[in-house]
N, C-alpha and C positions, 0 to 999 in steps of 0.2 A: 882420687879424691877430686874433691870441688876445688874452683879456683878459690885463692884468699881475696876478699872482698876488703877495701877500705870500709873504715867504721867511722871516717871523719864525716862530720856533719855535712850536708849538701846545702846549697844554697837557700832553696826553702826551707830547712830546719834551721838555719841560720837567721834569716829572715822572721820566723814563728818566734825564736828565742828573743830576737832584740825589741820584737814589740813591748811600748811600755817603758823600756829600759832608757837610762840617760844615753846620751848621744857617744858619750865617751867611754862606755861600758863595752869590753870585750865580750864575746861570747866564748864560751869552752869549744875547744876544736873539737874534742870528742864526748860522746855522752858519758856523764856521769857513773853511771851504773856499770861502766865496761872498764873497771879497774880493778885489780886484785891486791890486797895487802899481804904480804907474805913476811915471815921471820928471815934475817939475814943468813941463818943457818939453811933455810929451805931454799933460797937464792945460790946460796955457795953449791949445795947439794946438785942444783940444776944446772950448774957451769957458770952461773953468773956472779961469781965472788970477785969483790974489786970494781964490780961496776959502779960506774958514776953516772949521777942524774944526765939523762939523753941518751945513754946508751941504749942499743936495742938488743933483742934476742928472739930466737925463734922458740916457742913453746908447744906443749902439747897438754890438756889436762882434762880429768874425768869429772863432770858435774853431774850432781844427781838433782833431777828437778824437785825443788821443795815446795814451790807455790806456782799456781796458775790464777792469773786474773784477768778476765775478759769482759767487755762491757761493749756497747754497740758499736763504740769506735777506738777503742783501746785494748791493748793487750799486753799482759807482761809476764815473762817467765823468769822465776827465780830459780840460779842453782848454787848447789853447796859444792866446791871443788875440794875434792880429797886425795885426789892424784895429781900428780904434776910431772913433768918431763921436760927437760932442757933440749939444748940442740943436739946431744945424743940419744935421745928420743927414748930414755930408759926410765920408767915410770917409778916413783917412790911415794909414798905416805906422806902428805905433810904434816908437820908436827900439830898445826892446829887448822881448821878447814879454812879455806879463803869463800866468799860469797861474791856472785855478781849477779847483774840483772840485765835480761834481754826484752827490749821494749818492742813495739810495733814497728818502727823505721830500721831497727836494728835486724829484726825477723825477717822481715821484706828484704833486705840489702842480701840476707844469706838464703833467703828463699827457704826458710825453715818454717815447716806449718807449726801452728800454735795448738795442735791437736794432740800433744804430747798430755802423759797424766803424772802425777806426782809419783816418784819413784821410779821412772824412766831415766836412763844413764844418755848423756850425750857428750862424744867425743869432740871437743874444742881444739884446734888448731890454728895457729897463728903467730903473730908476731907482735911484741910489748915493747915498749919503752918504758926504761927504769926512771919516773917520774920524781921520786923523794925518798930519803931516806931519814928514819928517827932513831933515836935512843934516848928513851925514857925510863924513870926508876920504876913505873907500873906495866909499862906496854913492852919493855924490852927492846930489842934491835929490831926494827921493822923497815920493810921497803913497800912502796906503792909501784905497781906495774900499771902503765895505761895500755890497754890493748888496742893496737892501731890497724890491724888485719887479722881477720878471723874468716873462719870456715868451720864445718862440722861433719862429723859421721854420727849415724844413729847408732846407737850402741843397746837399743831396747830390745828385750827378747824377741818381739815379732820381726824385726830387720835381721837377726841373726838366725832364725829358725827359716827366713825367705831365702 
């Protein structure tokens, strides 16, 4: 397995984010696309029941590539997470899919090629921090996990055959 990589913004990213912003503005520590919204029931099944904001957990997730955007100087890969595992490593189907986005800087940090195709599966392995919990009439009981460290294993058919 590859080493976990910190997904926090580096100094140059923080500088770019702060351009044109008020002096007292605090840039986010992590890219906004690297968070997952799960139901509290799914978090409990992953072993995170009773977690409070600030707690961290190790996880694994299977993500299907749903969108790929490439331009001259940008790249973005969007994933739909359907299977999730907590500390015990036992995968289960999420009650509703979670979504995340990997952009150029995150792809570079992870050394993940942007040559994937829609439908490819990427096995994500990492650490996430429970950032918030919410309970609403329409959304139900939800949690937001901020991914802090991440790596991957390619689960596409070509990598399994090779």
